[in-house]
C-alpha positions in Angstrom: 8.1 1.2 -21.1 7.3 3.7 -18.1 6.5 3.7 -14.2 4.3 2.1 -12.2 1.0 2.3 -10.7 -1.0 0.9 -7.5 -3.1 2.1 -4.5 -3.0 3.7 -1.3 -4.7 5.2 1.8 -5.7 8.4 2.7 -8.9 8.4 4.8 -9.0 8.6 8.6 -10.6 6.4 11.2 -13.5 4.9 9.3 -13.5 1.4 10.0 -14.3 0.0 13.4 -11.5 -1.9 15.1 -11.7 -5.5 15.7 -13.6 -6.2 12.3 -12.3 -9.1 10.1 -10.1 -9.3 7.1 -10.3 -8.3 3.3 -8.7 -9.0 0.1 -8.1 -7.4 -3.1 -5.4 -7.8 -5.4 -3.3 -5.8 -8.1 0.2 -6.1 -10.0 2.0 -4.4 -12.8 3.2 -5.8 -16.0 6.2 -4.8 -18.2 6.6 -5.6 -21.9 9.4 -3.9 -23.4 11.6 -5.5 -25.8 11.9 -6.9 -29.1 9.7 -9.9 -29.8 10.8 -11.1 -33.3 7.9 -11.7 -35.7 8.1 -13.0 -39.2 7.3 -11.3 -42.4 4.1 -12.2 -43.9 4.4 -13.9 -47.7 2.2 -12.7 -50.4 -0.2 -15.1 -49.1 -2.0 -13.3 -46.1 -2.7 -16.6 -44.5 0.7 -17.8 -44.1 4.0 -16.5 -42.7 7.4 -17.0 -44.2 7.8 -19.9 -41.8 5.0 -22.0 -43.6 2.7 -21.8 -40.7 -0.6 -20.7 -40.4 -1.7 -18.0 -37.9 -4.2 -19.4 -35.2 -7.2 -20.4 -37.1 -10.1 -18.2 -36.9 -13.8 -19.4 -35.6 -16.8 -18.3 -33.6 -15.8 -19.7 -30.2 -13.4 -17.2 -28.9 -15.6 -14.1 -29.8 -18.8 -15.8 -28.2 -16.6 -16.8 -25.0 -15.4 -13.3 -24.7 -18.7 -11.9 -25.2 -20.2 -14.1 -22.7 -17.2 -13.1 -19.9 -18.2 -9.5 -20.9 -21.7 -9.8 -20.2 -21.2 -11.6 -17.1 -18.6 -9.1 -15.4 -20.2 -6.5 -16.8 -23.3 -7.2 -15.2 -21.6 -7.3 -11.6 -20.0 -3.9 -12.2 -23.1 -2.2 -13.5 -24.9 -3.5 -10.2 -22.2 -1.9 -8.2 -22.4 1.6 -10.3 -26.2 1.5 -9.9 -25.9 0.9 -6.1 -24.2 4.2 -6.0 -27.6 5.7 -6.1 -28.2 4.2 -2.8 -25.1 5.3 -0.9 -25.7 7.5 2.3 -23.4 9.0 4.6 -21.6 7.0 7.3 -18.3 7.3 9.1 -16.3 9.6 7.7 -19.0 10.7 5.2 -20.4 12.7 8.1 -17.1 14.9 8.5 -16.5 15.2 4.8 -19.8 16.2 4.1 -20.4 19.1 6.5 -16.7 20.6 6.0 -17.3 20.8 2.2 -20.5 22.4 2.6 -19.5 24.9 5.2 -15.9 25.3 4.4 -15.6 24.8 0.8 -13.1 22.8 -1.2 -10.3 25.0 -0.1 -11.3 25.2 3.5 -11.5 21.5 4.0 -8.1 21.2 2.2 -6.6 23.5 4.7 -8.6 21.6 7.5 -7.0 18.4 6.3 -3.5 19.8 6.2 -3.7 21.8 9.7 -5.8 19.5 11.8 -6.4 16.2 10.2 -3.6 14.2 8.5 -1.6 16.0 5.9 -3.4 14.4 3.0 -4.1 17.6 1.2 -4.8 16.0 -2.3 -7.3 13.6 -0.4 -8.8 16.5 1.0 -9.0 18.5 -2.0 -10.6 15.5 -4.1 -13.1 14.9 -1.0 -14.1 18.5 -1.2 -15.1 18.0 -5.0 -16.9 15.0 -4.5 -19.1 16.4 -1.4 -19.6 19.8 -3.0 -23.1 20.0 -3.5 -24.4 17.6 -1.2 -24.4 13.9 -1.8 -24.7 13.7 -5.5 -21.0 13.1 -5.9 -21.0 10.2 -3.7 -23.6 8.5 -5.8 -22.1 9.1 -9.1 -18.4 8.4 -8.0 -18.5 4.4 -8.3 -19.7 4.8 -12.0 -17.0 7.5 -12.9 -14.1 5.2 -11.4 -15.8 2.2 -13.1 -15.7 3.9 -16.4 -12.4 5.6 -16.1 -10.8 2.3 -14.9 -12.1 0.3 -17.7 -11.0 2.9 -20.5 -7.5 3.0 -18.7 -7.2 -0.9 -18.7 -8.4 -1.4 -22.1 -5.8 1.3 -23.5 -3.1 -0.4 -21.1 -3.8 -4.0 -22.4 -3.5 -2.7 -25.8 -0.3 -1.5 -25.3 0.8 -4.6 -23.6 -0.2 -6.8 -26.6 1.6 -4.6 -29.1 4.6 -4.9 -27.0 4.4 -8.7 -27.5 4.0 -8.2 -31.3 0.5 -9.0 -31.4 -2.9 -7.5 -32.9 -5.4 -6.2 -30.0 -9.0 -7.4 -30.2 -11.5 -5.3 -28.5 -13.7 -8.2 -27.0 -10.6 -9.7 -25.2 -9.1 -6.4 -24.0 -12.8 -5.3 -22.7 -13.1 -8.7 -20.8 -10.0 -8.3 -19.0 -10.7 -4.8 -17.9 -14.1 -5.9 -16.5 -12.7 -9.1 -15.0 -9.9 -7.3 -13.2 -12.5 -4.9 -11.8 -15.0 -7.4 -10.7 -12.5 -9.2 -8.8 -11.1 -6.0 -7.2 -14.7 -4.9 -6.2 -16.1 -8.3 -4.8 -13.5 -10.9 -4.2 -12.6 -9.5 -0.9 -14.6 -8.8 2.5 -14.7 -4.9 2.1 -16.8 -4.4 -1.3 -18.8 -1.6 0.3 -15.6 0.2 1.1 -13.6 -0.5 -2.0 -16.5 0.7 -4.6 -19.0 2.6 -2.8 -17.8 4.3 0.1 -16.1 7.6 -0.9 -13.5 8.3 1.7 -12.0 4.8 0.9 -12.3 4.9 -2.9 -10.8 8.3 -3.1 -8.0 6.9 -0.9 -7.6 3.4 -2.2 -9.2 2.8 -5.5 -9.0 6.2 -7.2 -5.2 5.9 -6.8 -4.9 2.8 -8.8 -7.1 4.5 -11.9 -4.7 7.4 -11.8 -1.7 4.9 -11.7 -2.9 3.3 -14.8 -3.6 6.6 -16.7 0.1 7.7 -15.5 1.4 4.6 -16.6 -0.2 5.3 -20.1 1.1 8.9 -20.1 4.7 7.8 -19.3 4.3 5.4 -22.6 3.2 8.2 -24.7 5.9 10.6 -23.2 8.9 8.4 -24.0 7.8 7.7 -27.4 6.9 11.2 -28.5 9.3 12.7 -31.0 8.3 16.4 -29.8 10.9 17.8 -27.3 8.1 20.0 -25.7 5.6 17.1 -25.5 8.1 15.1 -23.6 9.1 18.0 -21.1 5.4 18.3 -20.3 4.9 14.6 -19.9 8.1 14.6 -17.8 6.5 17.6 -15.7 3.2 15.8 -15.3 5.1 12.9 -14.0 6.6 14.9 -10.8 3.2 16.5 -10.5 1.4 13.3 -10.4 3.8 11.8 -8.0 3.4 14.5 -5.8 -0.3 14.3 -5.7 -0.3 10.6 -5.0 2.4 11.2 -2.1 -0.4 13.5 -0.2 -3.3 11.1 -1.7 -2.3 7.8 -0.4 0.6 6.5 1.6 0.1 2.7 0.7 -0.1 3.6 -3.2 2.8 5.8 -3.1 4.8 3.1 -1.5 3.9 0.4 -4.0 4.2 2.4 -7.0 7.3 4.1 -6.1 9.0 0.6 -5.8 7.4 -0.4 -9.2 8.9 2.9 -10.6 12.2 2.3 -8.8 12.6 -1.3 -10.4 11.6 -0.3 -13.9 14.2 2.5 -13.7 17.0 -0.1 -12.3 15.9 -2.3 -15.2 16.1 0.2 -17.7 19.7 1.5 -16.3 21.2 -1.9 -16.2 19.9 -3.7 -19.4 21.6 -3.1 -22.5 19.4 -2.4 -25.5 18.1 0.8 -27.4 20.3 3.7 -27.8 21.1 5.8 -24.5 19.2 8.8 -25.6 16.2 6.4 -25.8 16.8 4.6 -22.5 17.3 7.9 -20.9 13.6 8.8 -21.4 11.9 6.0 -19.3 14.6 6.4 -16.6 13.9 10.1 -16.2 10.3 9.2 -16.3 10.7 7.0 -13.3 13.1 9.2 -11.5 10.6 12.0 -11.4 7.8 10.1 -10.5 9.6 8.8 -7.5 11.1 12.6 -6.7 7.1 13.6 -6.8 6.3 10.9 -4.4 9.0 11.7 -1.9 8.2 15.3 -1.9 4.3 14.5 -1.5 5.1 12.1 1.4 7.6 14.8 2.9 4.8 17.3 2.7 2.4 14.9 4.2 4.9 13.7 7.2 5.8 17.3 8.1 2.4 19.0 8.0 0.5 20.2 11.2 -2.2 17.5 10.9 0.2 14.7 10.4 2.1 16.1 13.7 -1.1 16.2 15.8 -2.5 12.6 14.2 0.9 11.1 15.4 0.9 12.8 18.9 -2.4 11.0 19.4 -1.0 7.6 19.0 0.2 5.4 22.1 4.1 5.1 22.2 5.3 2.1 20.3 8.5 0.5 19.7 10.5 1.5 16.4 8.9 -0.4 13.4 12.4 -1.2 12.4 13.0 -3.1 15.7 13.2 -7.0 15.4 10.1 -7.5 17.2 7.9 -5.2 15.1 9.4 -6.4 12.0 8.7 -10.0 13.0 5.0 -9.1 13.7 4.6 -7.2 10.7 5.8 -10.3 9.0 3.3 -12.6 10.6 0.6 -9.9 9.7 1.9 -9.9 6.1 1.3 -13.8 6.1 -2.1 -13.7 7.6 -3.1 -11.1 4.9 -1.8 -13.3 2.1 -3.3 -16.4 3.8 -6.7 -14.5 3.2 -5.7 -13.5 -0.3 -4.6 -16.9 -1.5 -7.7 -18.2 0.1 -9.9 -16.7 -2.6 -9.5 -18.9 -5.6 -11.7 -16.5 -7.8 -8.3 -14.3 -8.5 -7.5 -17.2 -10.9 -9.9 -15.6 -13.0 -7.6 -12.8 -13.8 -4.9 -15.3 -15.3 -7.8 -17.0 -17.2 -8.8 -14.0 -18.9 -5.3 -13.3 -19.8 -5.3 -16.4 -21.6 -8.5 -15.4 -23.7 -6.4 -12.1 -24.4 -3.4 -14.0 -25.7 -5.3 -16.3 -27.5 -7.3 -13.4 -29.3 -4.2 -11.3 -29.9 -2.8 -14.3 -32.0 -5.9 -14.7 -33.9 -5.5 -13.3 -37.7 -2.2 -11.6 -36.3 1.5 -12.3 -36.1 3.1 -14.9 -34.0 6.4 -15.8 -32.3 8.6 -16.8 -34.9 11.4 -19.6 -34.2 14.7 -18.2 -33.0 13.4 -14.9 -32.2 14.3 -13.1 -28.7 11.8 -13.8 -25.8 11.2 -11.3 -23.1 14.0 -11.4 -20.5 13.5 -13.3 -17.3 14.1 -10.0 -15.4 11.1 -8.6 -17.1 8.9 -11.5 -16.7 9.6 -12.0 -13.1 9.5 -8.2 -12.1 6.1 -8.1 -11.1 6.6 -10.8 -8.3 8.8 -8.8 -6.0 7.1 -5.6 -6.6 4.0 -7.3 -5.1 5.4 -9.2 -2.4 7.6 -6.4 -1.3 4.9 -3.6 -2.1 2.4 -5.5 0.0 4.9 -6.1 2.9 5.5 -2.2 2.8 1.7 -1.8 3.1 1.4 -3.9 6.1 4.4 -2.1 8.0 2.7 0.9 7.2 -0.8 0.1 8.5 0.6 -1.5 11.5 2.2 2.1 12.1 -0.8 4.0 11.6 -3.6 1.5 13.2 -1.6 -0.8 15.4 -1.6 -4.7 15.6 -5.1 -4.9 13.9 -4.2 -2.6 10.9 -3.4 -5.3 8.4 -7.3 -6.1 8.6 -8.0 -2.6 7.1 -8.5 -4.6 3.5 -9.7 -1.2 1.8 -6.2 -0.7 1.5 -4.9 -4.0 -0.3 -5.9 -2.5 -3.2 -2.6 -1.1 -3.6 -0.8 -4.2 -4.4 -4.0 -6.2 -5.5 -4.5 -4.3 -8.6 -0.9 -5.0 -9.6 -1.1 -8.6 -8.6 -4.2 -9.1 -10.8 -2.6 -7.2 -13.8 0.3 -9.2 -13.4 -1.7 -12.5 -13.4 -3.4 -11.3 -16.5 -0.1 -10.3 -18.3 1.0 -14.0 -17.4 -2.2 -15.8 -18.5 -1.7 -13.7 -21.9 1.9 -15.3 -22.2 0.1 -18.7 -21.9 -2.4 -18.0 -24.2 -0.1 -16.6 -26.8 1.8 -19.8 -26.4 -1.2 -22.0 -26.9 -2.0 -20.1 -30.1 1.7 -20.6 -31.5 1.4 -23.9 -30.9 -2.3 -24.6 -32.3 -1.0 -22.6 -35.3 2.0 -25.1 -35.8 -0.4 -27.9 -35.6 -3.1 -26.4 -38.1 0.0 -25.7 -40.5 1.4 -28.9 -40.3 -1.7 -30.4 -40.9 -2.5 -28.4 -43.9 0.9 -29.0 -45.5 0.4 -32.9 -45.0 -3.0 -32.8 -47.0 -2.0 -30.1 -49.5 -0.9 -32.7 -52.2 -4.3 -34.4 -52.0 -6.3 -31.7 -52.6 -6.5 -28.5 -54.6 -5.4 -24.9 -53.0 -8.0 -23.1 -51.2 -8.7 -20.0 -53.2 -8.6 -16.4 -51.9 -6.8 -17.9 -48.8 -9.7 -19.5 -47.2 -9.7 -19.8 -43.0 -9.1 -23.0 -41.4 -11.3 -24.3 -39.1 -10.0 -24.2 -35.1 -8.4 -27.1 -34.1 -9.5 -29.3 -31.2 -6.7 -27.9 -29.0 -7.6 -24.4 -29.8 -11.3 -24.9 -28.8 -10.2 -26.8 -25.8 -8.0 -24.1 -24.6 -10.6 -21.3 -25.1 -13.6 -23.1 -23.5 -11.3 -24.2 -20.6 -10.1 -20.7 -20.0 -13.8 -19.2 -20.5 -15.2 -21.6 -17.9 -12.8 -20.8 -15.3 -13.4 -17.0 -15.8 -16.9 -17.4 -15.6 -16.7 -19.6 -12.5 -14.7 -16.9 -10.9 -17.2 -14.2 -11.8 -20.3 -16.6 -10.5 -18.5 -17.0 -7.3 -18.9 -13.3 -6.7 -22.5 -13.4 -7.0 -23.5 -13.8 -3.5 -21.2 -11.1 -2.3 -23.0 -8.7 -4.9 -26.5 -10.0 -3.6 -25.4 -9.3 0.1 -24.1 -6.0 -0.9 -27.2 -5.0 -2.8 -29.5 -6.0 -0.2 -27.5 -3.9 2.7 -27.1 -1.0 0.6 -30.7 -0.5 -0.5 -32.2 -1.5 2.9 -30.0 1.0 4.7 -30.8 3.8 2.2 -34.5 3.2 2.7 -34.1 3.4 6.6 -31.7 6.2 6.3 -34.1 8.4 4.2 -36.9 7.8 6.7 -34.7 8.6 9.7 -33.1 11.6 7.8 -36.6 13.2 7.0 -37.8 12.6 10.7 -34.5 14.3 12.1 -34.9 17.3 9.7 -38.4 17.7 10.4 -37.4 17.9 14.3 -35.0 20.3 13.6 -36.9 22.6 11.9 -39.2 22.6 15.1 -36.3 23.7 17.0 -35.2 20.7 18.6 -31.6 20.9 19.8 -31.0 17.1 21.0 -32.5 14.4 18.5 -32.7 10.6 18.7 -30.6 8.8 16.2 -30.4 5.0 15.5 -27.2 3.8 14.2 -27.3 2.1 10.7 -24.1 0.1 10.2 -23.0 -1.1 6.9 -19.6 -2.3 5.5 -18.0 -2.6 9.0 -17.8 1.1 9.2 -18.3 3.2 12.4 -21.8 4.8 13.0 -22.7 7.6 15.9 -22.4 6.3 19.6 -19.4 3.8 18.5 -17.9 4.4 22.0 -19.6 5.1 25.2 -17.5 8.4 25.7 -19.6 11.0 23.7 -16.8 13.6 24.0 -14.5 11.1 21.9 -17.3 10.1 19.5 -16.3 12.1 16.2 -19.0 10.3 14.1 -21.9 11.6 16.4 -20.2 15.2 16.4 -20.0 15.3 12.8 -23.5 13.9 12.1 -24.8 16.4 14.2 -22.8 19.3 12.6 -24.4 17.9 9.2 -27.7 18.6 10.4 -27.2 21.6 12.1 -28.0 20.9 15.7 -25.8 20.8 18.9 -26.3 17.0 19.8 -27.9 13.8 19.0 -28.5 10.9 21.5 -29.4 7.3 20.9 -32.6 6.3 19.8 
């Protein structure tokens, strides 16, 4: 048991107005309670119910290995493209501020003059310290940390269901979830490669996964000192998220509140044990609240609100109706991408794998409560609506199209789909095990017993379910290939053009030029210099000239 994890927002102006939409996904899973498991008899191949475990065979490992190779290749391409990332939009401002002001200087600047997101600014300062190297390795760091966290989280989930974790299915789930997150939408460059967006919207999900793992370890640990440290970390991490990403703060806070309420109302373990997850959830929410208050009351946030035109209250009937329409448009975009079904399909492989050679659900044992099973649904739906309301408040009627922020609820959505798929896979494994045990019992009278507990071959049902799920996963990853190809072409081509222009500008600056021509190099629907005709309002051009150390640049 533990708290929540989702994504949020934090960067500034970034994306040009009027661009299309994007998609992403996410969801949280919860798996507390006692699922009964039968004791094993002296024969390791049989349980006391007389059934055999799900028959072993080479099909599932081969399918999972193929999925790992396919999804892993897509993510590896994205990590490699990090080497071709070059500044654009908010990069220009963060790069020169980190260089000239230092990490603490850019943090102070964000708090006093930009938006109040101090954690966001601090992490940006770390990434941009030392030039552009940090932006090039950031995609790889995120992918590795995300993969490790998801594998460990999946292991905890399987163990909660009484299964035995298998490495290949867990890795397959982690990679497929990431591949869908990065490439299934229309903002792949922003979600994976553009540092201001990954810090604001992708990194919070990674932090959330590891925070959830920390919560699990904290509430289970016997040492009072270790638990106290874990609870303190919950508050501090919550505060950091509150000043890093508002959308993720809203979704993760909603999930933590729902889990805490579920723990409070549901009977079960002793009160002293139930208090631990409740305390974690309360401290996480308290940290989020303090962080959001610090952000909202900052001079930078007040300045930013002052730049916004007067609008009706977000709680007015007209604004809520408009936000609901935006929410429907957003979900229309998400549900229009069938590749997200791959998250459920890879979950089926996880459920099948956790049953292989392991324990199965025995008849008459308790199942997961319906409230636990359905918990991700309201969290994702309400969390996504909260994100839309926040975007509309910050960016106006077109705010919902800033699809880089959707990761806040897309990650929990994908994890929920994966969890539901795992339950289906476990049910299929149990059914196949029952069929195999019945068949073996019917033929036992006519042949001698197998020596040494020989394994039964996989049943036709087992093979069919495994292959069907594997094919759906591979199809969902194959759909992403054109997006990866387009991303690769655009990123590498722009990097070559940017390097040539960068060399020319620096050569002219070295000769003493004070007004140098610049050709905008657009990528990822992001703003470049001269996005507006009013140069005094062209913050991108101003930051680019500061980066090069010249007073002004002009269109070339």
